[in-house]
N, C-alpha and C positions, 0 to 999 in steps of 0.2 A: 527606450521605458523604464521607468522604473520597478523593482523587482517588487509585486505585490506582496506584505507579508501583514501575516497575524500574529498576533498574542495572544495566547491563551493562560490566564493562569489558574492555580489550583486555587479552590475555595479556601484554604484552609492556610496559602499564600507559601505554601513546603517548597513548592517549583513551578516554572513557568514554562512555557514553550514557545518558540517562535518557529514559522514555516512558509514555505512560499506556496503563494494558490497557483499559480505558474508553471511552477516546477514541481514535481510529482515527486516526493521520498526526500527533498532538500527540506531537513527540520530539526532542528536543535534543541534539548530542555537543558536547563540550572535551575540554581537555586533560588535569581530571582531573574524577573523579566529584564532589565537590563543588559546581567550576563545572558541570557539565554538571546537574546539579540548581537552582542558581542562574538556569540559561539557560533551562531548562525551564518553570519557572516563571514568568519574566518573559516568556515566549509564553502565558501562559494569556491575554489579551485579543487577542494575534491571531489565537489557535485559537474566537475568541468568533463571529466571521461564519460560519465551517463550521458551528459547533451551530445558527448561525440559521437557513442555508439548511435544515440537516434537521431546523429546525422544533424543537428542542431547547436553542434559550437557556436557559429557563427552568431546565430542569433543570439544563446547565452555569453558571450563574450561582448555582446551589446547591450546587455542589459546593463541599466542603470545602478541608481544607491538606492538601497532599501527605502522604500513608502509603507507606512504603516495606515491598513485601511482598514483594521478593525482590531480591537483589545478589550476581551471578553473573558469571561469566568466558564472554566471548565467544569470537570465531574471530578468524584475522589479521587480516580484514577489518574487524572492529571496532577495532581498531589504526589501519589505513591510512586509513577514510575516514570516523570519527567515526560511521558508523551500524548501526541493532542488523542484524545477518545471524542471528541464531539465537532460536529459540523460546524462553520462560521455562517454567518447573515449570507455571504455572497455562496456558501454550498447549498443551499437550500433550495433554488432553482432549475427548473430544467436545464439539463445540458444539450448544447447543439450536438451534431452529427460531427461537425470539424473538430471541438473541442475535446469531445472525448474520443477521436480517434490519436490526435495528438497526446492525451492524455497517456492511454494504451501505447504508443510509441514509447513515451517518455518509460513508462511502468517493465516492458519490454527490455528497455535500455537495463533499466534497474536490475532485472532478472539476470540477464548477461552477464552484465559487471558482478553479480554476488558468485553467480557459476563460476566463472572466470576465478576470483578469488580463492572460492574455495577448492576449485582445481588445485591452485598452484602451492597453498601455506600445508605447513607442516601439519600431521597428525597433531603433534601435541605440542601445545600451544603454552607462552610462559605464566606462572603464576603471578596472582597480584601478589603487593608486599604483603600479606598475610598468608599466602597460602591457596587464596580460592581462586575459580575464575572455570571456565569450561574449556573442555579442549572441541577441535574443531568441528568432531562427528556431531559432539552434542550441540555446538551452537547452528548447523546444518538442519539437525531434525529439529531444532526447537523454533529456529525460523518457519521453515517448511510447513509444520503444524500448527503454526500461529496464524498466516496467513488463510491456510486449506480449511482450517476447522474453526475458525474463529470470524477473519475478514470473510470468508465468500459468501457466508450464512444472509450478509447483507443485502446479498442480490440473487436470494432465494437457490443458493446452491449447498444442496447438502453431497459429503462426499465419505465413506465410508472410515473410519479411524486409521490414520498410517496408511492410507491407499496410494497419498502422493509421495510415500517416500522412497520410494523404488524410480528409477528414471522415466520408465515408460508411464509410470502413474504421474510422475510430475508435470511430463509434457501434455496429457491429456486432461490435467486438471488447469495446467495455465491457460488452454484452449478452450476450454469449459467456462473457465473461469471468465474471460475475456468475451466469449460469446453472451455469457447470462449479464454482464452489464451491455452490451448493444442491446439486448432483450429489455432489460429496465428501461434504457434510455426511449426505447418505442412508447413506453407504456404499457407493456404486455401482459399480462399475468407474472405471478413467479414461474420460473425453468423450473422444474421437478425436476434436476438432475442427481445423479450418484455417476462420480466417476468410477470404473470398476478396471481396474489394470488387467483383467482378463479379456477384455474385448480390443479389437485392434483401432479402435477413432474414438474418439470423444464423442459422450450421448449427451446431447442436449433435449429436451421435452419441453416441448411448447404446447399449449391448448391445441388439441385437435390436427396435431402434425404428427405424431408417432409415438406406438409405445413407450413407456416408460420401464429405466430399468428401474430405478429406484422413486418413491413419491417425497419430497421434500415436507410437504404437509404448511406449505406455504401459500397464505394466501395474496389476492393482488398486490400485486407494487405498486405502489406512488410514484409517477413516472418523475425519474431525474432525483427527488428528493434523499441530501445524501451520497448521489452518486460520486460526487468529486471527493468526499472528504472518501469513502469507501475506496476509491482508486489509491489516492493518497496515501492513507493507509497500509494499503499491501504494494506502494512502494519504496513506502520508509520501513516498512518490515526486512526489507531485502537487504540491513544493515550494512550500505554502502559506506 
């Protein structure tokens, strides 16, 4: 099977992104669509360990050439960050259960790969040619906060600021995030949820099931709409 690939161009043409629909997290941006595609292909081997952690290495190795299935215009953020900020046409409809579970498996693999790298690199990192750049702990905090406080909102999940920055809080956030995506796939109402680092288990409050730790204030979720993009964004944010 070819690698189904989407090109997302910034509206001002400053940056473009290429990403694989079937492999969440495999995504690269550049100053042109052509260069984004070239860089995306060059990262095939760098994504291979993620597929291996998901026990999908054989499937990934058998993937064929890139096949562009959509060429779309993104948002202003695409131009600024060189990251995909909107769902493609193929990511608008409901997701099947098997498709979601496959994506969650790959998302967990991205998390595991990120955690492994974070655990073995040195706290201080080499600066750029102009002396700029972040150290390890700054990168980790930025990555976790972006996912837990931005992307998770798309599935009705709200957590206190910084709650995922502890080991226990991060574990709870990830389990609750996965549960919230499953709720959205089923077309349920928003999962009013708050991850609380002081409680022993993740809490996901579904309507008419149990008392809520916190109320996210969200209305009903549309079944599956943008769920693929939400999952893909979380995987890409892991910075593999």
